[in-house]
LUMVEXTI-141663 format. One record per atom (N, C-alpha, C, O, CB): x, y, z. Coordinates in steps of 0.2 Angstrom, whole numbers, plus 5000, padded with zeros to 4 digits. Glycine has a CB too. Layout:
residues N
XYZ ...
This chain:
residues 335
530158614977 530458564972 531058524975 531058464974 530758604966 531458554980 531958514983 531658464987 531958404987 532458564987 531158474991 530858424995 530558374991 530558314993 530258454999 530258384985 530058334981 530558284979 530458224978 529658364975 531158314977 531758274975 531958224981 532158164979 532358314973 531958244987 532158204993 531658144993 531858094995 532158244999 531058164992 530558104993 530658054987 530557994989 529758134992 530758074981 530858024976 531557984977 531557924976 530958064969 532058024980 532657984981 532557934987 532757874987 533258034984 532157954992 532057904998 531557844995 531757784997 531657945003 531157854991 530757804988 531157754984 531057694984 530157834984 531657784980 532057744976 532557694981 532657644979 532557784972 532757724986 533157684991 532757634994 533057574995 533457734996 532157644996 531757594999 531657544994 531557484996 531157625002 531557554988 531357504983 531957464982 531957404981 531157544976 532557494981 533157454980 533357404986 533557354986 533757494979 533157434992 533257394998 532757334999 532957285001 533257435004 532157344996 531657294996 531757234991 531457184991 531057324996 532157254986 532257204980 532757154982 533257164985 532457244974 532557094981 533057034981 533457024975 533257044970 532756974983 534057004976 534456984969 534056944965 533756894967 535156964971 534056954958 533756914954 534056844953 534656844953 533656944947 533656794952 533956724952 534156714944 533956744940 533356674953 534756674944 534956664937 534456624933 533956594936 535556614937 534456634926 533956594922 533956524923 534556494924 534156614915 533356494924 533356424924 533356404932 533256344933 533856384921 533456444937 533456424944 532756434947 532456494946 534056464947 532556384950 531856394953 531856434959 532356444963 531656324955 531356464961 531256504967 531256464973 531156404972 530656554967 531456494979 531456454985 530756414986 530756354988 531656494991 530256454985 529556414987 529456364982 529256304984 529056474986 529656364976 529556314971 529956254972 529856194971 529556344964 530656274974 531056224976 530856184981 530956124981 531756254977 530556214986 530256174992 529756124990 529756064992 529956224997 529256144985 528756104983 529056044979 528855984980 528256144979 529556064975 529856004971 530155954975 530155894974 530356034965 530555974980 530955934984 530455894988 530655834990 531455974989 529955924991 529455884995 529155824990 529255764993 528855924997 528955834984 528655784980 529255734978 529155674977 528355814974 529855764977 530455714975 530555664981 530655604979 531055764974 530555684987 530755644993 530155594994 530255534996 530855684999 529555614993 528955574993 529055514988 528955454990 528255604993 529155534982 529255484977 529855434978 529755374977 529355524970 530355464980 530955424982 530755374988 531055314988 531555464984 530455394993 530255354998 529755294996 529855244999 529855395004 529355304991 528955254988 529355194986 529155134987 528455284983 529955214982 530355154980 530755124985 530955064984 530755184974 530955164990 531355134995 531055074999 531355035002 531555185000 530355074999 529955025003 529754964998 529454915000 529355055006 530054964992 529954904988 530554854989 531054874988 529854934980 530354794991 530954744992 531254734985 530954724980 530654684994 531954734986 532354724980 532254654977 532354644971 533054734981 531954604981 531854534978 531154524976 530954474974 532054484983 530754584975 530054574973 529954564966 529454544963 529654634975 530554564962 530454564955 530354624951 530354624945 529954504953 530154674955 530054744952 530654774949 531254764951 529654794957 530554814943 531154844940 531254904944 530954964943 531054864933 531654904950 531754954955 531955024951 531755074953 532254934960 532455014947 532755074944 532255114940 532255174939 533455064941 531955074936 531455104931 530855134935 530655184933 531155044926 530655104940 530155134944 530355204947 529955254947 529955084950 530955204950 531255264952 531255324947 531055374948 531955254956 531555304941 531555354936 530955374934 530855434933 531955314930 530455334933 529755354931 529455404936 529155454935 529255294930 529555384943 529255434948 529655504948 529255554949 529355394955 530255504947 530555564947 530355604941 530255664941 531355554946 530255574935 530055614929 529355634930 529155694928 530055564923 528955604934 528255624935 528255684940 527855724939 527855564939 528755684944 528755754948 528955804944 528655864945 529355734954 529455804939 529655854935 529055874931 528955934930 530255834931 528655834928 528155844924 527555884928 527255934925 527755784920 527455864934 526955894938 527155974939 526656014939 526955864945 527755984940 527956054941 528156094935 528356154936 528556054947 528156064929 528356094923 529056114922 529156164920 527856154922 529456074925 530156084924 530556024921 530255974920 530556104931 531156034920 531555974917 532055954922 532155994927 531955994910 532355904921 532955874925 533455924925 533855934931 533155804923 533655964920 534156014920 533956074924 534456094927 534256034912 533356094924 533156144929 533256124936 533456164940 532356164928 533056064938 533156034944 533956034946 534156064952 532855964945 534356014942 535056004943 535356074944 535756084949 535455964938 535156124940 535456194940 535256224946 535656264949 535156234934 534656214949 534356244955 534756214961 534956254965 533656234955 534856154961 535156124967 535956144967 536156164973 535256044966 536256154961 536956184961 536956254964 537356274968 537256174954 536456294962 536456364964 536356364972 536656404975 535856394961 535856334975 535656334982 536156304986 536256324992 534956304983 536556254983 537156224987 537656274988 538056264993 537356164984 537756324984 538256374985 538056424991 538556464993 538356414979 537456424993 537256464999 536956415004 536356405004 536756524997 537256395009 537056345014 536456375018 536056335021 537556315018 536456435020 535956465024 535256455020 534756445023 536056535025 535256475014 534656465010 534456395009 533856375009 534756505003 534956355008 534856275007 534556255014 534056205014 535456245005 534756275020 534556255026 533856275027 533356235029 534956275032 533656335025 532956365025 532456325021 531956305023 532956435023 532756305015 532256265011 532156195014 531556175014 532656255004 532656165016 532556095019 532256095026 531956045027 533256055020 532256145029 531956155036 531156155034 530756115038 532156215039 530956195029 530256195027 530056125024 529456105026 530056245022 530456095020 530256025018 530155975023 529755935023 530856005013 530655975028 530655925033 530055935038 529655895040 531255935038 529856005039 529256015043 528655995040 528155965043 529156095045 528555995033 528055975030 527955895030 527455875030 528056005022 528555865029 528555795029 528355765036 527955715036 529255765027 528555805041 528355785048 527655795049 527255755052 528755815053 527355845046 526655855047 526255805044 525755785047 526455925045 526455785038 526055735034 526155665038 525655625038 526355725027 526755655041 526855595044 526355585050 526055535052 527555585046 526355645054 525955655060 525155635058 524855605062 526055715063 524955665053 524255665051 524155585049 523555565050 524155705045 524555555047 524455485045 524655435051 524555375050 524955465039 524855465056 524955425062 525555375062 525655325065 524355375064 526155405058 526755355057 527355395060 527855375058 526855345050 527255445064 527755475067 528055455074 528455485077 527655555067 527755405076 527955375083 528555335083 528455275083 527355345086 529155365082 529755335081 530255365086 530155405090 529955325074 530955345084 531455375088 531455455088 531755485092 532055345086 531255475082 531355555081 530955585086 531155635089 531055575074 530355565088 529855595093 530155585100 530055625104 529155565093 530555535101 530855515108 531355575110 531355585116 531155445108 531755595105 532255645107 532055715104 532555765105 532855625104 531455725101 531355795098 531355845103 531555905101 530755785094 531155835109 531055895113 531555905119 531455935124 530355885117 532155865118 532655865123 533055935123 533155965117 533155815122 533155955129 533656015129 534355995131 534455935130 533356065135 534756045132 535456025134 535556015141 536156015144 535956075131 535056005145 535055995152 534755925154 534355895150 534756045156 534855895160 534555835162 534955775161 535555785158 533955825158 534755715163 535155655163 535155635156 535655605154 534855605167 534655645152 534655635145 534555695141 534055725141 534155575142 535155725137 535155785135 535355785128 535755745126 535555835139 535155835124 535455845117 535955905117 535755965119 534855865112 536555885117 537055935118 537455955111 537955975111 537655905122 537055945105 537255965099 537456035098 537056075100 536855945093 538056055096 538256125096 538556145089 538956195089 538756145101 538456105084 538756115077 538256135072 537656155074 539156055075 538356125066 537956155060 537356115060 537256055062 538356145054 536756145058 536156105057 536056075051 535556035050 535556155058 536556075046 536456045040 537156025037 537556065037 536056085035 537155965034 537755945030 537555925024 537055895023 538155885034 538055935019 537955915012 538555875010 539155905010 537755965007 538455815007 539055775005 538855754998 538355724996 539155715010 539355754993 539255734986 539855684985 540355684988 539355794981 539655644980 540155594978 540655614973 540755584968 539755524975 540955674974 541455704970 542055724974 541955734980 541155774967 542655734971 543255744975 543155814979 542855864976 543855754971 543455824985 543455884989 542755894992 542755934997 543655934985 542255864990 541555874993 541255814996 540655814998 541055904988 541655764996 541355694998 541555685005 541455625008 541655644994 541755735009 541955725016 541755785020 541855845018 542755715017 541455765026 541255825031 541455795038 541455735039 540455835030 541655845042 541855825049 541555875054 541455935052 542655825050 541355855060 541255905065 541555875072 541755815072 540455905066 541655925076 541955905083 541755955088 541656015087 542755905082 541655935094 541555975100 541855945106 541855885107 540755985100 542055995111 542355975117 541855965122 541256005122 542856035119 541955915126 541455905132 541555955138 542155955140 541555825134 541055985140 541156035145 541055995152 541055935153 540656085145 540956035157 540856015164 540255975166 540155945171 540956065169 539755975161 539155945162 539155865161 538755825162 538555975158 539755845158 539855775156 540155745162 540555775166 540355765150 539955685163 540155645169 540455575167 540355555161 539555625174 540855545171 541155485169 540655435168 540155425171 541655455175 540855395162 540355345160 539755365156 539355315154 540155305166 539755425154 539155445150 539155405143 539655405140 539155525149 538555385141 538455355135 538255405130 537955465132 537955295135 538455395123 538355445118 538055415112 538155365110 539055475116 537555455109 537255435103 537255495098 536955545100 536555405104 537455485092 537455535087 536855515082 536855455079 538055545083 536355555081 535855535076 535655595072 535755655073 535155515081 535455575066 535255625061 534755595056 534755535055 535955655057 534455635052 534055615046 534455625040 534755675038 533355655046 534355575035 534655575029 534255575023 533755535023 535155515028 534255625019 533955625012 534455625007 534855665006 533455685012 534455575003 534955564997 534555584991 533955564989 535255494997 534855624986 534655634980 535055604975 535655624974 534555714979 534755564971 535155534965 534755524959 534255484959 535455464968 534855564954 534555554948 534855494944 534555474939 534555624944 535455484945 535755424942 535555364946 535455364952 536555434942 535655304943 535355244946 535855194948 535655134947 534755214942 536455214950 536855164953 536855164960 536455204963 537655184950 537255124963 537255124971 537855144973 538455124972 537155044973 537855194977 538455224981 538255224988 537655214991 538555304979 538755224992 538755225000 538955285003 539455315001 539055165002 538655305009 538855355013 539055315020 538755275022 538355405014 539655335022 539955315028 539955365034 540055425033 540655285027 539655345040 539655395045 539955355051 539855295053 538955415047 540455395055 540655365061 540655415067 540655475066 541455345060 540655385073 540655425079 541355415083 541455355084 540055415083 541655465085 542355455089 542355485095 542155545096 542955475084 542555455101 542555485107 543255475110 543555425110 542055455112 543555535113 544155535116 544055545123 543655595125 544655585113 544355505128 544255515135 544855545138 545455555135 544155445138 544755565144 545255595148 545955555149 546455585151 545055625155 545855485149 546455445150 546755425143 547155385142 546255375153 546555465138 546855465131 546655405127 546855385122 547655465131 546155365130 545855315126 545355335121 545155395122 545455265131 545255295116 544855315110 544355265108 544555205108 545255335104 543755275107 543255225105 542855255099 542755315099 542755205111 542755215094 542355235088 541955185086 541955125087 542855255083 541455205081 540955155078 540855185071 540655245071 540355145083 540855145066 540755155059 540155125057 540055065058 541355145055 539755155053 539155125050 539055145042 539255205041 538455145054 538755105038 538655125031 537955135030 537555095032 538955065027 537755185027 537155205025 537055215018 537455245014 536955275029 536555185015 536455185008 535755215005 535755224999 536455115005 535355225010 534655245008 534455305013 534755305018 534155195007 533955345011 533655395015 533355355022 532955315021 533155435012 533555385027 533255355033 533555395039 533855445039 533555275034 533255375045 533555405052 534155355054 534055295055 532955405057 534655395055 535255355057 535455365064 535455425067 535855375052 535655315068 535855325075 536455285076 536555225074 535255295080 536955315079 537655285080 537755295088 537755355090 538255315076 537755235092 537855245099 538455205101 538655155099 537255215102 538755235106 539355205110 539155215117 539055265120 540055245108 539155155120 539055145128 539755145131 540155105129 538655075129 539855195135 540555205138 540655165145 540155155148 540655275139 541255145146 541455105152 541355155158 541455215158 542155075152 541155125164 541055175170 541755195172 542255165172 540755135176 541755265174 542355295176 542755325170 543255365172 542855245179 542555315164 542955345158 542555415157 541955415156 542955305152 542955475157 542655535156 542755555149 543355565147 542955585161 542255565145 542355595138 542655665138 542455705142 541655595134 543155675134 543455735133 543255775127 543155835127 544255725133 543155735122 542955765115 542555715111 542655655112 543555795111 542055745107 541655695103 541755725096 541655785095 540955695106 541755685091 541755705084 541455655079 541355595081 542555715082 541255675073 540955635069 541255645062 541455705060 540255635069 541155595057 541355605050 540855575046 540555525047 542055565049 540855605040 540355585034 540755585028 541155635026 539755635034 540755525025 541155515019 540755475014 540455425016 541855485021 540855495008 540555455002 541055434997 541555454997 540055504999 540855374994 541255354988 541255404983 540755444982 540955284986 541855404980 541955454974 541755414967 542055364966 542655484974 541355444963 541255424957 541555474952 541355534952 540455404956 541855444947 542155494941 541655494936 541755544931 542855464939 541155454936 540655464930 540155524932 539855524937 540255394930 540155564927 539655624928 538955604928 538555644931 539855674923 538755544925 538155524925 537955494932 537355474933 537955474920 538355484936 538255444943 538355494949 538555474954 538755384943 538055554948 538155604953 537655584959 537055574957 538055674951 537855594965 537355584970 537455634976 538055654977 537455504973 536955654979 536955704984 536655684990 536055654990 536655774981 536955694996 536755675003 536655735007 537055775008 537255625006 536055745009 535855795014 535755775021 535255735022 535255835011 536155795025 536055775032 535755825036 536155885037 536755745035 535255815039 534855875043 534655845050 534655785051 534355905039 534355895054 534155875061 534655835065 534455785068 533455835060 535355855065 535755815069 535655825076 535455885078 536555835067 535855775080 535755785087 536355735091 536455685088 535055765090 536555765096 537055725100 536755715107 536755755111 537755765100 536555655108 536255635114 536655605119 537055565118 535655585113 536755635125 537155615131 536655585136 536155615138 537555675134 536855525138 536555485143 536955485150 537455455150 536355415141 536655515155 537055505162 536855435165 536255415164 536855565167 537355405168 537255345171 537155365179 537455415181 537855295170 536755325183 536755335190 537455335193 537855285192 536255285193 537555385197 538255395200 538255355207 537755375211 538455465201 538755315209 538755285215 539255315220 539855325217 538955205214 539155325226 539555355231 540155315231 540155255233 539255365238 540755345230 541355305231 541555275238 541855225238 541955345228 541255305243 541455285250 541055215251 541255175255 541155335255 540455205248 540155145248 540455085245 540455035247 539355155245 540755105239 541155055235 541755035240 541954975240 541455085229 542155075243 542655065247 542455025253 542854975255 543055125249 541955035256 541654995262 541354925260 541254895265 541255035265 541254915254 541054855252 540254845252 540054795251 541354795256 539954905253 539254895254 538954895247 539154925242 538954955258 538354855246 538054855239 537754925237 537654965242 537454805239 537654935231 537454995228 536755015231 536655075231 537454995221 536354965232 535654985234 535655005241 535055025244 535254925233 536155005245 536155035251 536055115251 535955135257 536855025255 536055145245 535955215245 535155225247 535055275249 536055235238 534755175245 534055185247 533955165254 533655115255 533655135242 534155215258 534055195266 533355205268 532955245265 534455245270 533155165273 532455175275 532455235280 532855245284 532255105279 531855275279 531855335282 531755325290 531955365294 531255385280 531355275291 531255255299 531955235302 532055245308 530755205299 532255195298 532955165301 533455225302 533755225307 533255115296 533455275297 533955325298 533755375303 534155405306 533955365291 533055375305 532855425311 533055395317 533055435322 532155435310 533155325318 533355295324 534055285326 534255255330 532955235325 534555315321 535255315322 535455355328 535255415329 535655335316 535855325333 536055365339 536855375338 537155365333 535855335345 537055395344 537855405344 538255345344 538855355343 537955445350 537955285344 538355225344 538555205337 538955155336 537955165347 538255245332 538455225325 539155235323 539355205318 537955255320 539455285326 540155305324 540655285329 541255305328 540155375323 540555235333 541055205338 541055135338 540455105337 541055245345 541555105341 541555025342 541055015348 541155045353 542255005343 540654965347 540154945352 540554895357 540954855355 539554915349 540354895363 540554845368 540154785367 539654785364 540454875375 540354725370 539954665369 539254665372 538854645369 540354605372 539254705378 538554715381 538054755376 537554735375 538554745388 538354805373 537954855369 537754815363 537154815360 538354915367 538254775360 538054735354 537554685355 537154675351 538754705351 537554655361 537054605363 536354635364 535854605362 537254565369 536354695367 535754735368 535454755361 534754765361 535854795373 535854765356 535554795350 535254735345 534954745340 536054825346 535454675347 535254615343 534454605344 534254615349 535554555345 534154585339 533354575339 533254515344 533554465343 533054565332 532754525348 532554475353 531854455352 531454495351 532654505360 531754385352 531154365351 530754355358 530954315362 531154285347 530254405359 529954405365 529354365366 528954375371 529754485366 529254325361 528654275362 528854215366 529354185365 528454255355 528554205371 528654145376 528154095375 527554105375 528654165383 528354035373 527953975373 527853945380 528253915383 528253925368 527153945382 526953915388 526653845387 526153835383 526553955392 526953795390 526653725390 526253715396 526553715402 527253675389 525653695395 525153685401 525253615403 525153565399 524453705399 525453605410 525553535412 524853505414 524353545415 525953535419 524853435414 524253405416 524153405423 524553405427 524253325413 523453415425 523353415433 523553345436 523453295433 522653435434 523753355442 523953285446 523353255448 522853285451 524453305452 523353185447 522753145449 523053095454 523553055453 522453115443 522753085460 522953035465 522752965463 522252955460 522653055472 523152915464 522952845462 522352825466 522252845472 523552795463 521952785463 521352755466 521452705472 521952675471 520852725461 521052705476 521152655482 521052585479 520652565475 520652665487 521552545481 521552475479 521852465472 521952405470 520852445478 522052515469 522352505462 523152505463 523452495458 522152565458 523352525469 524152525470 524352445470 524052405473 524352555477 524852435466 525152375465 525652355471 525952395474 525552365459 525552295473 526052275479 526752265476 526852235471 525752205482 527152295480 527852295478 528152235481 528152215487 528252355481 528452195477 528752125479 529552135478 529752145473 528552065475 529852125484 530552135484 530852075481 530652015483 530852145491 531252075476 531552015473 531951975478 532352005482 532052035467 531951915477 532251865482 533051865480 533251865474 531951795482 533451855485 534151845484 534251785481 533951735483 534551865490 534751775477 534951705474 535151655480 535551675484 535451715469 534951595479 535251545484 535951525483 536251525477 534751485483 536251515489 536951495489 536951415488 536551385491 537351515495 537351395484 537451325483 538051305488 538151245488 537651305476 
């Protein structure tokens, strides 16, 4: 009997451990939230490619497409808003949801043959090599146009793999969620601090979902000491004008420049002197590191060993009788 009680207790513990916390009423499951967000971003992307000057009612089109997504999944806008608020309180779960949504969007883009862009160029980079992805911060940022949540910042120190003159690019993918139909802006900037205490920065404004790239080309000889970035949104006090920006797939691309030997710069030799001829380098002797005498210098000069030979005409004796008689000029007469 006692053994039977232990079995029941163990089964109860396993059941409790396998159960996930119940979701609040009106909050969508993670799987359903993924499906809704996928259709939501597809619908929003359809409106982003409509020219504003085309005469179409842009805001009405966006509203109708959003409502069509809600009807397809049998939810209301309130269900969607409540679910977004819930998952934003747990960034690990929000990142998992958007990771699956992004993977699905990329698979669909690959199937349509429209994924050959900058994203593919840097997708497989590691943190090694002349061109490397050295991102070491969060994989997801969320910015809202509300006080205290409208600003995000990241920063990282440059390690010994950075070299003087390295160029830097911060890139990320942006998906904005706005059920209200006003226009708000997101600002992103990249800041680099160098070992000589100089600072360079670049600011850009982003208003729609897109791939964003911010690049700073650094002067030769300047060694980056730290790199940071900021995300900031306009604040709207109108509760009907809430807007949400989701920044994912961030990358910090470092570009090495070809390094030139400083001894060549001091000697005044051109940079392409590094590309030495293998045959020429094999023929260097001991005279390369000492001053040459005039005779040695003369012997090392290239000599044109081609000799032009001019063939003279053969001698021909004058014919007999053809010699002209020499007449000595007469002296002038004296008066």
